[in-house]
Backbone as a printed PyTorch tensor [residue, N CA C, xyz], in Angstrom:
tensor([[[ -8.0530,   2.1640,  13.2380],
         [ -9.4220,   1.7210,  13.3810],
         [-10.0210,   1.6240,  11.9930]],

        [[-10.6110,   0.5350,  11.6780],
         [-11.2320,   0.3220,  10.3860],
         [-12.6460,   0.8780,  10.4340]],

        [[-13.0360,   1.6190,   9.4430],
         [-14.3430,   2.2380,   9.4170],
         [-15.2440,   1.5010,   8.4470]],

        [[-16.0740,   0.5960,   8.9770],
         [-17.0730,  -0.1350,   8.2010],
         [-16.4620,  -0.7540,   6.9510]],

        [[-15.2000,  -1.1510,   7.0350],
         [-14.5690,  -1.8180,   5.9140],
         [-14.2380,  -0.9160,   4.7540]],

        [[-14.4280,   0.3740,   4.8960],
         [-14.2200,   1.2580,   3.7660],
         [-13.0380,   2.2060,   3.9430]],

        [[-12.6100,   2.4420,   5.1600],
         [-11.5640,   3.4170,   5.3940],
         [-10.5880,   2.8780,   6.4190]],

        [[ -9.3220,   3.0860,   6.1860],
         [ -8.3180,   2.7910,   7.1980],
         [ -7.1840,   3.7680,   7.0300]],

        [[ -6.5000,   4.0350,   8.0940],
         [ -5.3760,   4.9550,   8.0400],
         [ -4.1660,   4.1930,   8.5180]],

        [[ -3.1590,   4.0730,   7.6780],
         [ -1.9190,   3.4810,   8.1610],
         [ -0.7480,   4.2390,   7.5550]],

        [[  0.2140,   4.5390,   8.3800],
         [  1.4130,   5.2270,   7.9470],
         [  2.5860,   4.4700,   8.5350]],

        [[  3.7620,   5.0450,   8.4670],
         [  4.9340,   4.3170,   8.9630],
         [  4.8630,   4.0830,  10.4690]],

        [[  5.5250,   3.0050,  10.9100],
         [  5.5050,   2.6170,  12.3230],
         [  6.3140,   3.5870,  13.1760]],

        [[  5.9200,   3.7600,  14.4200],
         [  6.6240,   4.5960,  15.3910],
         [  6.9010,   3.7890,  16.6480]],

        [[  7.7110,   4.3340,  17.5060],
         [  8.1470,   3.6400,  18.7140],
         [  7.0160,   3.5220,  19.7310]],

        [[  6.7690,   2.3150,  20.2190],
         [  5.7170,   2.0720,  21.1960],
         [  5.9790,   2.8220,  22.4970]],

        [[  7.2450,   3.0600,  22.8130],
         [  7.5520,   3.7820,  24.0560],
         [  6.9610,   5.1900,  24.0140]],

        [[  7.0220,   5.8140,  22.8450],
         [  6.4540,   7.1490,  22.7060],
         [  4.9410,   7.1220,  22.8790]],

        [[  4.2810,   6.1390,  22.2820],
         [  2.8320,   6.0850,  22.4140],
         [  2.4360,   5.7990,  23.8570]],

        [[  3.2080,   4.9720,  24.5320],
         [  2.9350,   4.6740,  25.9340],
         [  3.0310,   5.9480,  26.7790]],

        [[  4.0220,   6.7910,  26.4390],
         [  4.1860,   8.0680,  27.1470],
         [  2.9440,   8.9340,  26.9760]],

        [[  2.3590,   8.9430,  25.7620],
         [  1.1430,   9.7180,  25.5290],
         [ -0.0400,   9.1530,  26.3010]],

        [[ -0.1190,   7.8330,  26.4070],
         [ -1.1870,   7.2220,  27.1950],
         [ -1.0560,   7.6560,  28.6480]],

        [[  0.1740,   7.6110,  29.1740],
         [  0.3920,   8.0280,  30.5580],
         [ -0.0040,   9.4850,  30.7590]],

        [[  0.3430,  10.3400,  29.8000],
         [ -0.0710,  11.7460,  29.8840],
         [ -1.5840,  11.8700,  29.8430]],

        [[ -2.2210,  11.0560,  29.0070],
         [ -3.6810,  11.0710,  28.9420],
         [ -4.2980,  10.6780,  30.2670]],

        [[ -3.7260,   9.6950,  30.9060],
         [ -4.2440,   9.2870,  32.2170],
         [ -4.0730,  10.4170,  33.2270]],

        [[ -2.9130,  11.0910,  33.1840],
         [ -2.6630,  12.2050,  34.0980],
         [ -3.6380,  13.3490,  33.8360]],

        [[ -4.0390,  13.5350,  32.5610],
         [ -4.9490,  14.6210,  32.2130],
         [ -6.4080,  14.2480,  32.4100]],

        [[ -6.6700,  13.0620,  32.9230],
         [ -8.0410,  12.6690,  33.1860],
         [ -8.7230,  11.9680,  32.0270]],

        [[ -7.9810,  11.6280,  30.9710],
         [ -8.6000,  10.9760,  29.8250],
         [ -8.8990,   9.5110,  30.0860]],

        [[ -8.3550,   8.9530,  31.1610],
         [ -8.6220,   7.5470,  31.4670],
         [-10.0960,   7.3410,  31.8050]],

        [[-10.7820,   8.4070,  32.1980],
         [-12.2080,   8.3200,  32.5090],
         [-13.0610,   8.4160,  31.2520]],

        [[-12.4360,   8.5950,  30.1070],
         [-13.1390,   8.6700,  28.8320],
         [-12.7980,   7.4440,  28.0040]],

        [[-13.5610,   7.2230,  26.9750],
         [-13.3040,   6.0960,  26.0750],
         [-12.2760,   6.5300,  25.0430]],

        [[-11.0070,   6.2810,  25.3460],
         [ -9.9190,   6.6870,  24.4640],
         [ -9.1190,   5.4700,  24.0290]],

        [[ -8.6450,   5.5320,  22.7950],
         [ -7.8080,   4.4730,  22.2330],
         [ -6.5790,   5.1380,  21.6430]],

        [[ -5.4220,   4.6220,  21.9700],
         [ -4.2000,   5.1040,  21.3720],
         [ -3.8130,   4.1340,  20.2680]],

        [[ -3.6390,   4.6610,  19.0630],
         [ -3.3660,   3.8530,  17.8830],
         [ -1.9860,   4.2080,  17.3590]],

        [[ -1.1620,   3.1930,  17.1270],
         [  0.1680,   3.4140,  16.5600],
         [  0.0440,   3.9480,  15.1430]],

        [[  1.1090,   4.5300,  14.6420],
         [  1.1190,   5.0950,  13.2980],
         [  0.8200,   4.0550,  12.2210]],

        [[  1.1110,   2.7790,  12.4920],
         [  0.8420,   1.7280,  11.5080],
         [ -0.5810,   1.1770,  11.6040]],

        [[ -1.4030,   1.7670,  12.4760],
         [ -2.7990,   1.3540,  12.5950],
         [ -3.0420,   0.3000,  13.6560]],

        [[ -1.9940,  -0.2260,  14.2790],
         [ -2.1840,  -1.2080,  15.3470],
         [ -2.5120,  -0.4710,  16.6440]],

        [[ -3.0880,  -1.1930,  17.5660],
         [ -3.5140,  -0.5840,  18.8220],
         [ -2.3780,  -0.5840,  19.8380]],

        [[ -2.1960,   0.5620,  20.5350],
         [ -1.1440,   0.7040,  21.5400],
         [ -1.7030,   0.6150,  22.9540]],

        [[ -2.9060,   1.1460,  23.1710],
         [ -3.5090,   1.1160,  24.5010],
         [ -4.9410,   1.6180,  24.3900]],

        [[ -5.6890,   1.4480,  25.4620],
         [ -7.0560,   1.9320,  25.5100],
         [ -7.4790,   2.0940,  26.9580]],

        [[ -8.3840,   3.0130,  27.1870],
         [ -8.9130,   3.2150,  28.5270],
         [ -9.9090,   2.1010,  28.8490]],

        [[-10.1740,   1.8810,  30.1390],
         [-11.1550,   0.8490,  30.5100],
         [-12.5270,   1.0620,  29.8590]],

        [[-12.9660,   2.3180,  29.7530],
         [-14.2730,   2.5800,  29.1350],
         [-14.2600,   2.2200,  27.6480]],

        [[-13.1640,   2.5080,  26.9600],
         [-13.0590,   2.1340,  25.5390],
         [-13.1030,   0.6230,  25.3860]],

        [[-12.3740,  -0.0790,  26.2400],
         [-12.3650,  -1.5480,  26.1780],
         [-13.7660,  -2.1060,  26.3830]],

        [[-14.5050,  -1.5030,  27.2810],
         [-15.8940,  -1.9370,  27.5220],
         [-16.7550,  -1.7170,  26.2750]],

        [[-16.6240,  -0.5520,  25.6510],
         [-17.3960,  -0.2730,  24.4350],
         [-17.0230,  -1.2200,  23.2970]],

        [[-15.7460,  -1.5800,  23.2170],
         [-15.2710,  -2.4700,  22.1550],
         [-15.5350,  -3.9420,  22.4700]],

        [[-15.8410,  -4.2530,  23.7280],
         [-16.1260,  -5.6300,  24.1210],
         [-14.9060,  -6.5220,  24.1280]],

        [[-13.7360,  -5.9440,  24.4850],
         [-12.4830,  -6.7100,  24.5100],
         [-11.7040,  -6.3770,  25.7710]],

        [[-10.7450,  -7.2440,  26.0810],
         [ -9.7790,  -6.9690,  27.1350],
         [ -8.5810,  -6.2800,  26.4900]],

        [[ -7.7720,  -5.6170,  27.3140],
         [ -6.6280,  -4.8650,  26.7980],
         [ -5.6820,  -5.7410,  25.9890]],

        [[ -5.3210,  -6.8990,  26.5080],
         [ -4.3870,  -7.7650,  25.7810],
         [ -4.9780,  -8.2540,  24.4620]],

        [[ -6.2840,  -8.4450,  24.4090],
         [ -6.9420,  -8.8410,  23.1540],
         [ -6.8570,  -7.7050,  22.1350]],

        [[ -7.1210,  -6.4790,  22.5850],
         [ -7.0560,  -5.3270,  21.6780],
         [ -5.6460,  -5.1570,  21.1160]],

        [[ -4.6430,  -5.2650,  21.9820],
         [ -3.2650,  -5.0630,  21.5360],
         [ -2.8230,  -6.1140,  20.5290]],

        [[ -3.4560,  -7.2770,  20.5540],
         [ -3.1130,  -8.3490,  19.6100],
         [ -3.8770,  -8.2260,  18.2880]],

        [[ -4.8500,  -7.3230,  18.2090],
         [ -5.6790,  -7.1760,  17.0080],
         [ -4.9890,  -6.3430,  15.9430]],

        [[ -5.3440,  -6.6250,  14.6970],
         [ -4.9030,  -5.8000,  13.5760],
         [ -5.8700,  -4.6410,  13.3800]],

        [[ -5.5210,  -3.6850,  12.5120],
         [ -6.3550,  -2.5030,  12.3010],
         [ -7.7820,  -2.8100,  11.8620]],

        [[ -7.9930,  -3.9080,  11.1600],
         [ -9.3290,  -4.2180,  10.6340],
         [-10.1110,  -5.2050,  11.4940]],

        [[ -9.5790,  -5.5800,  12.6330],
         [-10.1850,  -6.6240,  13.4570],
         [-11.5910,  -6.3020,  13.9480]],

        [[-11.9270,  -5.0460,  14.1040],
         [-13.2520,  -4.6740,  14.5950],
         [-14.2290,  -4.3510,  13.4600]],

        [[-13.7840,  -4.5500,  12.2250],
         [-14.6180,  -4.2370,  11.0640],
         [-15.7640,  -5.2220,  10.9240]],

        [[-16.9060,  -4.6930,  10.5230],
         [-18.0620,  -5.5310,  10.2440],
         [-17.8760,  -6.2360,   8.9060]],

        [[-17.2960,  -5.5020,   7.9370],
         [-17.0690,  -6.0360,   6.5930],
         [-15.5740,  -6.0280,   6.2880]],

        [[-15.1370,  -6.8820,   5.3680],
         [-13.7180,  -6.8480,   4.9810],
         [-13.3700,  -5.4920,   4.3790]],

        [[-12.1490,  -5.0330,   4.5960],
         [-11.7690,  -3.7160,   4.0760],
         [-11.7130,  -3.6830,   2.5510]],

        [[-12.0360,  -2.5360,   1.9960],
         [-11.9120,  -2.2820,   0.5680],
         [-10.5950,  -1.5380,   0.3930]],

        [[ -9.5600,  -2.2490,  -0.0640],
         [ -8.2090,  -1.6880,  -0.1430],
         [ -8.1480,  -0.4260,  -1.0040]],

        [[ -8.8490,  -0.4170,  -2.1230],
         [ -8.8210,   0.7400,  -3.0210],
         [ -9.4870,   1.9520,  -2.3720]],

        [[-10.6340,   1.7470,  -1.7280],
         [-11.3180,   2.8560,  -1.0480],
         [-10.4700,   3.3660,   0.1110]],

        [[ -9.8300,   2.4630,   0.8240],
         [ -8.9650,   2.8550,   1.9450],
         [ -7.7870,   3.6900,   1.4530]],

        [[ -7.1750,   3.2540,   0.3480],
         [ -6.0420,   3.9790,  -0.2210],
         [ -6.4740,   5.3760,  -0.6670]],

        [[ -7.6250,   5.4780,  -1.3350],
         [ -8.1220,   6.7670,  -1.8190],
         [ -8.4150,   7.7080,  -0.6490]],

        [[ -9.0460,   7.1750,   0.3900],
         [ -9.3360,   7.9950,   1.5670],
         [ -8.0420,   8.4810,   2.2170]],

        [[ -7.0960,   7.5840,   2.3950],
         [ -5.8190,   7.9280,   3.0290],
         [ -5.1030,   9.0160,   2.2300]],

        [[ -5.0710,   8.8820,   0.9030],
         [ -4.4140,   9.8790,   0.0610],
         [ -5.1090,  11.2320,   0.1590]],

        [[ -6.4400,  11.2270,   0.1320],
         [ -7.1840,  12.4850,   0.2390],
         [ -6.9650,  13.1300,   1.6010]],

        [[ -6.9740,  12.3140,   2.6370],
         [ -6.7830,  12.8090,   4.0010],
         [ -5.3860,  13.3990,   4.1590]],

        [[ -4.3570,  12.6610,   3.7030],
         [ -2.9880,  13.1550,   3.8210],
         [ -2.7770,  14.3770,   2.9310]],

        [[ -3.4150,  14.3990,   1.7680],
         [ -3.3010,  15.5260,   0.8520],
         [ -3.9110,  16.8010,   1.3960]],

        [[ -4.8370,  16.6580,   2.3320],
         [ -5.4670,  17.8400,   2.9230],
         [ -4.7960,  18.2390,   4.2360]],

        [[ -3.6200,  17.6760,   4.4970],
         [ -2.8730,  18.0570,   5.6910],
         [ -3.1430,  17.1890,   6.9020]],

        [[ -3.8050,  16.0600,   6.7360],
         [ -4.0890,  15.1130,   7.8220],
         [ -4.8030,  15.7660,   8.9970]],

        [[ -5.9450,  16.4480,   8.7300],
         [ -6.6700,  17.0730,   9.8430],
         [ -7.3320,  16.0220,  10.7330]],

        [[ -7.7350,  16.4440,  11.9230],
         [ -8.5000,  15.5520,  12.7920],
         [ -9.7560,  15.1310,  12.0440]],

        [[-10.1630,  13.8850,  12.2770],
         [-11.3720,  13.3980,  11.6290],
         [-12.3530,  12.9030,  12.6820]],

        [[-13.5950,  12.9020,  12.3240],
         [-14.6370,  12.3860,  13.2030],
         [-15.6730,  11.6870,  12.3590]],

        [[-16.5980,  11.0450,  13.0000],
         [-17.6720,  10.3940,  12.2820],
         [-18.3480,   9.3350,  13.1190]],

        [[-19.0320,   8.4420,  12.4280],
         [-19.7130,   7.3080,  13.0540],
         [-19.4640,   6.0710,  12.2180]],

        [[-19.4260,   4.9350,  12.8830],
         [-19.2510,   3.6610,  12.1980],
         [-19.8730,   2.5530,  13.0370]],

        [[-20.0650,   1.4290,  12.4120],
         [-20.5080,   0.2350,  13.1190],
         [-19.3260,  -0.7080,  13.2280]],

        [[-19.1220,  -1.2510,  14.4200],
         [-18.0270,  -2.1970,  14.6350],
         [-18.5890,  -3.5490,  15.0370]],

        [[-17.7430,  -4.5640,  14.9180],
         [-18.0410,  -5.8850,  15.4550],
         [-17.2580,  -5.9880,  16.7580]],

        [[-17.9690,  -5.9260,  17.8640],
         [-17.3170,  -5.9810,  19.1720],
         [-16.6410,  -7.3400,  19.3800]],

        [[-15.7480,  -7.3970,  20.3190],
         [-15.0370,  -8.6290,  20.6270],
         [-15.9470,  -9.7650,  21.0260]],

        [[-17.1280,  -9.4420,  21.5650],
         [-18.0720, -10.4890,  21.9640],
         [-18.9780, -10.9370,  20.8210]],

        [[-18.7340, -10.3980,  19.6110],
         [-19.4940, -10.8120,  18.4280],
         [-20.7420,  -9.9950,  18.1480]],

        [[-21.0610,  -9.0200,  18.9930],
         [-22.2210,  -8.1640,  18.7360],
         [-21.7750,  -6.9110,  17.9940]],

        [[-22.7050,  -6.3100,  17.2550],
         [-22.4180,  -5.0660,  16.5470],
         [-22.7490,  -3.8810,  17.4560]],

        [[-22.0090,  -2.8010,  17.2680],
         [-22.2600,  -1.5720,  18.0170],
         [-21.9800,  -0.3780,  17.1250]],

        [[-22.7910,   0.6350,  17.2520],
         [-22.6010,   1.8870,  16.5250],
         [-21.8010,   2.8230,  17.4330]],

        [[-20.7090,   3.3780,  16.9020],
         [-19.8580,   4.2730,  17.6670],
         [-19.6500,   5.5890,  16.9440]],

        [[-19.5550,   6.6550,  17.7150],
         [-19.1550,   7.9700,  17.2270],
         [-17.6920,   8.1230,  17.6220]],

        [[-16.8740,   8.7230,  16.7630],
         [-15.4460,   8.8440,  17.0470],
         [-14.8770,  10.1720,  16.5850]],

        [[-13.7930,  10.5600,  17.2310],
         [-12.9350,  11.6560,  16.7840],
         [-11.5220,  11.1210,  16.8890]],

        [[-10.7470,  11.2910,  15.8380],
         [ -9.3680,  10.8140,  15.8220],
         [ -8.4480,  11.9980,  15.5690]],

        [[ -7.5250,  12.2060,  16.5090],
         [ -6.5640,  13.3020,  16.4090],
         [ -5.1820,  12.7180,  16.1650]],

        [[ -4.4390,  13.3450,  15.2650],
         [ -3.0610,  12.9380,  15.0030],
         [ -2.1850,  13.5220,  16.1020]],

        [[ -1.3150,  12.6970,  16.6630],
         [ -0.4070,  13.1260,  17.7190],
         [  0.9190,  13.5780,  17.1140]],

        [[  1.7030,  14.3100,  17.8750],
         [  2.9910,  14.8210,  17.3950],
         [  3.9290,  13.7140,  16.9430]],

        [[  3.8410,  12.5340,  17.5550],
         [  4.7450,  11.4360,  17.2090],
         [  4.2230,  10.5710,  16.0590]],

        [[  3.1070,  10.9790,  15.4400],
         [  2.5550,  10.2230,  14.3260],
         [  1.5240,   9.1880,  14.7410]],

        [[  1.3340,   8.9930,  16.0390],
         [  0.2870,   8.0800,  16.4990],
         [ -1.0450,   8.8320,  16.4980]],

        [[ -2.1140,   8.1450,  16.8480],
         [ -3.4540,   8.7230,  16.8260],
         [ -4.1250,   8.5160,  18.1720]],

        [[ -4.8810,   9.5050,  18.6090],
         [ -5.7160,   9.3710,  19.7830],
         [ -7.1510,   9.3630,  19.2960]],

        [[ -7.8410,   8.2550,  19.5300],
         [ -9.2460,   8.1400,  19.1530],
         [-10.0920,   8.2430,  20.4120]],

        [[-11.1170,   9.0480,  20.3390],
         [-12.0840,   9.1590,  21.4260],
         [-13.3900,   8.6160,  20.8630]],

        [[-13.9830,   7.6580,  21.5730],
         [-15.1860,   7.0070,  21.0670],
         [-16.3090,   7.1110,  22.0860]],

        [[-17.5310,   6.9820,  21.5900],
         [-18.7080,   6.9080,  22.4430],
         [-19.7890,   6.1670,  21.6920]],

        [[-20.7340,   5.6200,  22.4300],
         [-21.8560,   4.9330,  21.8000],
         [-22.6600,   5.9340,  20.9950]],

        [[-23.2120,   5.4740,  19.8950],
         [-24.0680,   6.3080,  19.0620],
         [-25.3540,   5.5380,  18.7860]],

        [[-26.4250,   6.2670,  18.6540],
         [-27.6860,   5.6100,  18.3210],
         [-27.8080,   5.5340,  16.8070]],

        [[-28.7370,   4.7710,  16.3540],
         [-28.9610,   4.6650,  14.9230],
         [-28.8290,   3.2370,  14.4380]],

        [[-29.2120,   3.0470,  13.2020],
         [-29.2060,   1.7150,  12.6220],
         [-27.7820,   1.2140,  12.4120]],

        [[-27.5840,  -0.0310,  12.7520],
         [-26.2570,  -0.6270,  12.6470],
         [-25.8150,  -0.8180,  11.2030]],

        [[-26.7550,  -0.8910,  10.2750],
         [-26.4180,  -1.1190,   8.8710],
         [-26.0820,   0.1640,   8.1120]],

        [[-26.2080,   1.3050,   8.7650],
         [-25.8550,   2.5590,   8.0850],
         [-24.3820,   2.5460,   7.7400]],

        [[-24.0200,   3.1070,   6.5940],
         [-22.5930,   3.1720,   6.2530],
         [-21.8560,   4.1270,   7.1890]],

        [[-20.5690,   3.9730,   7.2570],
         [-19.7360,   4.8710,   8.0670],
         [-19.8040,   6.2720,   7.4930]],

        [[-19.7190,   7.2410,   8.3700],
         [-19.6040,   8.6300,   7.9260],
         [-18.3000,   9.1670,   8.4910]],

        [[-17.6760,  10.0380,   7.7490],
         [-16.3950,  10.5950,   8.1800],
         [-16.3480,  12.0590,   7.7710]],

        [[-15.7850,  12.8940,   8.6290],
         [-15.7170,  14.3220,   8.3510],
         [-14.5110,  14.9180,   9.0760]],

        [[-14.1330,  16.1170,   8.6470],
         [-13.1220,  16.8900,   9.3650],
         [-13.8340,  18.0750,  10.0060]],

        [[-13.1960,  18.7130,  10.9660],
         [-13.7880,  19.9000,  11.5820],
         [-14.0420,  20.9740,  10.5230]],

        [[-13.1170,  21.1060,   9.5800],
         [-13.2870,  22.0880,   8.5080],
         [-14.5090,  21.8020,   7.6520]],

        [[-14.7500,  20.5020,   7.3570],
         [-15.9380,  20.1230,   6.5850],
         [-17.2080,  20.5610,   7.3020]],

        [[-17.2680,  20.2700,   8.5860],
         [-18.4660,  20.5840,   9.3670],
         [-18.6830,  22.0860,   9.4210]],

        [[-17.6110,  22.8330,   9.6710],
         [-17.7300,  24.2810,   9.7450],
         [-18.1910,  24.8680,   8.4080]],

        [[-17.6590,  24.3740,   7.3040],
         [-18.0740,  24.8540,   5.9730],
         [-19.5500,  24.5830,   5.7180]],

        [[-20.0050,  23.3600,   6.0470],
         [-21.4140,  23.0180,   5.8470],
         [-22.3140,  23.8530,   6.7460]],

        [[-21.8650,  24.1030,   7.9640],
         [-22.6250,  24.9140,   8.9140],
         [-22.8120,  26.3230,   8.3520]],

        [[-21.7210,  26.9310,   7.8780],
         [-21.7930,  28.2880,   7.3190],
         [-22.6800,  28.3310,   6.0720]],

        [[-22.5710,  27.3080,   5.2190],
         [-23.4070,  27.2590,   4.0100],
         [-24.8810,  27.1470,   4.3810]],

        [[-25.1920,  26.3550,   5.3940],
         [-26.5920,  26.2140,   5.8340],
         [-27.1170,  27.5410,   6.3770]],

        [[-26.2900,  28.2740,   7.1030],
         [-26.7140,  29.5730,   7.6220],
         [-26.9820,  30.5530,   6.4860]],

        [[-26.1560,  30.5090,   5.4290],
         [-26.3820,  31.3880,   4.2730],
         [-27.6890,  31.0150,   3.5590]],

        [[-27.9530,  29.7120,   3.4140],
         [-29.2080,  29.2720,   2.7840],
         [-30.4090,  29.7350,   3.6050]],

        [[-30.2740,  29.6850,   4.9100],
         [-31.3780,  30.0230,   5.8000],
         [-31.7820,  31.4870,   5.6640]],

        [[-30.8070,  32.3600,   5.3810],
         [-31.0920,  33.7880,   5.2380],
         [-32.0920,  34.0600,   4.1170]],

        [[-32.1340,  33.2110,   3.1100],
         [-33.0110,  33.4210,   1.9640],
         [-34.3810,  32.7600,   2.1350]],

        [[-34.6090,  32.0890,   3.2500],
         [-35.8570,  31.3510,   3.4450],
         [-36.8440,  32.1200,   4.3160]],

        [[-38.1170,  31.7810,   4.1530],
         [-39.1770,  32.3770,   4.9700],
         [-39.0840,  31.8110,   6.3890]],

        [[-38.9730,  32.7140,   7.3610],
         [-38.8440,  32.3040,   8.7580],
         [-40.0460,  31.4600,   9.1800]],

        [[-39.7520,  30.3040,   9.7610],
         [-40.7990,  29.4230,  10.2770],
         [-41.3560,  28.4430,   9.2640]],

        [[-40.9930,  28.6240,   7.9860],
         [-41.4850,  27.7180,   6.9530],
         [-40.8740,  26.3230,   7.0960]],

        [[-41.4110,  25.3710,   6.3380],
         [-40.9480,  23.9800,   6.4250],
         [-39.4680,  23.8500,   6.0640]],

        [[-39.0600,  24.4970,   4.9610],
         [-37.6620,  24.4140,   4.5430],
         [-36.7550,  25.1210,   5.5630]],

        [[-37.2130,  26.2560,   6.1000],
         [-36.4590,  26.9880,   7.1080],
         [-36.2310,  26.1000,   8.3390]],

        [[-37.2600,  25.3770,   8.7560],
         [-37.1510,  24.4840,   9.9080],
         [-36.1810,  23.3350,   9.6270]],

        [[-36.2140,  22.8220,   8.3990],
         [-35.2890,  21.7410,   8.0310],
         [-33.8440,  22.2300,   8.0880]],

        [[-33.5880,  23.4330,   7.5780],
         [-32.2380,  23.9960,   7.6120],
         [-31.8400,  24.3010,   9.0590]],

        [[-32.7880,  24.7740,   9.8560],
         [-32.5260,  25.0420,  11.2760],
         [-32.0840,  23.7530,  11.9760]],

        [[-32.7530,  22.6490,  11.6600],
         [-32.4010,  21.3480,  12.2320],
         [-31.0110,  20.9060,  11.7610]],

        [[-30.7170,  21.1420,  10.4860],
         [-29.3950,  20.8010,   9.9360],
         [-28.3030,  21.5980,  10.6470]],

        [[-28.5550,  22.8820,  10.8710],
         [-27.5830,  23.7300,  11.5620],
         [-27.3510,  23.2220,  12.9820]],

        [[-28.4130,  22.8570,  13.6730],
         [-28.2800,  22.3370,  15.0410],
         [-27.4490,  21.0550,  15.0480]],

        [[-27.6820,  20.1790,  14.0780],
         [-26.9260,  18.9350,  13.9840],
         [-25.4510,  19.2110,  13.7030]],

        [[-25.1790,  20.1220,  12.7730],
         [-23.7980,  20.4770,  12.4390],
         [-23.1010,  21.1430,  13.6270]],

        [[-23.8260,  22.0150,  14.3210],
         [-23.2540,  22.6760,  15.4950],
         [-22.8910,  21.6400,  16.5610]],

        [[-23.7870,  20.6790,  16.8010],
         [-23.5130,  19.6230,  17.7800],
         [-22.2940,  18.7970,  17.3600]],

        [[-22.2450,  18.4300,  16.0880],
         [-21.1230,  17.6290,  15.5740],
         [-19.8070,  18.3860,  15.7370]],

        [[-19.8270,  19.6790,  15.4150],
         [-18.6230,  20.4940,  15.5290],
         [-18.1890,  20.6010,  16.9880]],

        [[-19.1340,  20.8550,  17.8780],
         [-18.7930,  21.0080,  19.2920],
         [-18.2410,  19.7200,  19.8830]],

        [[-18.7860,  18.5780,  19.5060],
         [-18.2780,  17.2890,  19.9840],
         [-16.8350,  17.0930,  19.5120]],

        [[-16.5990,  17.3310,  18.2280],
         [-15.2570,  17.1420,  17.6720],
         [-14.2760,  18.1490,  18.2640]],

        [[-14.7010,  19.3870,  18.4100],
         [-13.8250,  20.4230,  18.9540],
         [-13.4680,  20.1190,  20.4050]],

        [[-14.4400,  19.6980,  21.1930],
         [-14.1870,  19.3620,  22.6010],
         [-13.2330,  18.1770,  22.7060]],

        [[-13.4170,  17.1750,  21.8570],
         [-12.5190,  16.0170,  21.8750],
         [-11.1020,  16.4380,  21.5160]],

        [[-10.9650,  17.3200,  20.5390],
         [ -9.6410,  17.7970,  20.1480],
         [ -8.9810,  18.5560,  21.2990]],

        [[ -9.7510,  19.3750,  21.9930],
         [ -9.2090,  20.1250,  23.1250],
         [ -8.7290,  19.1760,  24.2220]],

        [[ -9.4750,  18.1090,  24.4730],
         [ -9.0650,  17.1490,  25.4790],
         [ -7.8010,  16.4060,  25.0320]],

        [[ -7.7050,  16.1180,  23.7410],
         [ -6.5040,  15.4270,  23.2240],
         [ -5.2850,  16.3340,  23.3630]],

        [[ -5.4340,  17.6250,  23.0820],
         [ -4.3200,  18.5610,  23.2280],
         [ -3.9030,  18.6770,  24.6820]],

        [[ -4.8740,  18.6510,  25.5900],
         [ -4.5800,  18.7260,  27.0260],
         [ -3.7060,  17.5560,  27.4490]],

        [[ -3.9310,  16.4050,  26.8390],
         [ -3.1600,  15.2080,  27.1970],
         [ -1.6970,  15.2940,  26.7730]],

        [[ -1.3930,  16.1320,  25.7690],
         [ -0.0110,  16.2330,  25.3040],
         [  0.7550,  17.3730,  25.9570]],

        [[  0.0670,  18.2190,  26.6740],
         [  0.7480,  19.3680,  27.3350],
         [  1.0800,  19.0600,  28.7680]]])
């Protein structure tokens, strides 16, 4: 999945039969009722749930024929994509989440929130949902570890602030946002693990 033309993840290709097996497991685990996309290790699309196809504004056969950047609003920045991929792989390829704007198959833009988990076979399971906000905002990307670190740092900052003050309230709001982001990503990861067991 291309993230606002700035980030892409592609690694060596894997067998489509294996990814199909994971999709079938996802359906058995109830993930077909969620907006899930199975992405091959090379960044091409392997399958998607009906809800994901609806959010993307495409039919299944159209999605499978698309390249990794087909839903991008802007052309990809190869250097930024390479740097992101290297940093991500260098940190152990943790699950990532964030928000991005896509160009749906029907030509309209949509803001989506996503969590992408790496599967045992090298493919990726992406869970997506609609997100509110301005379509022109740049993509944001994070790992669960990033969110947890920021959450803990915000809690430490809050300890030094006057309870109820303006800055205290701002940090309280930041903590609530980070907690929500972490819980969404953690829940998506748990559902992805359920699909592989």
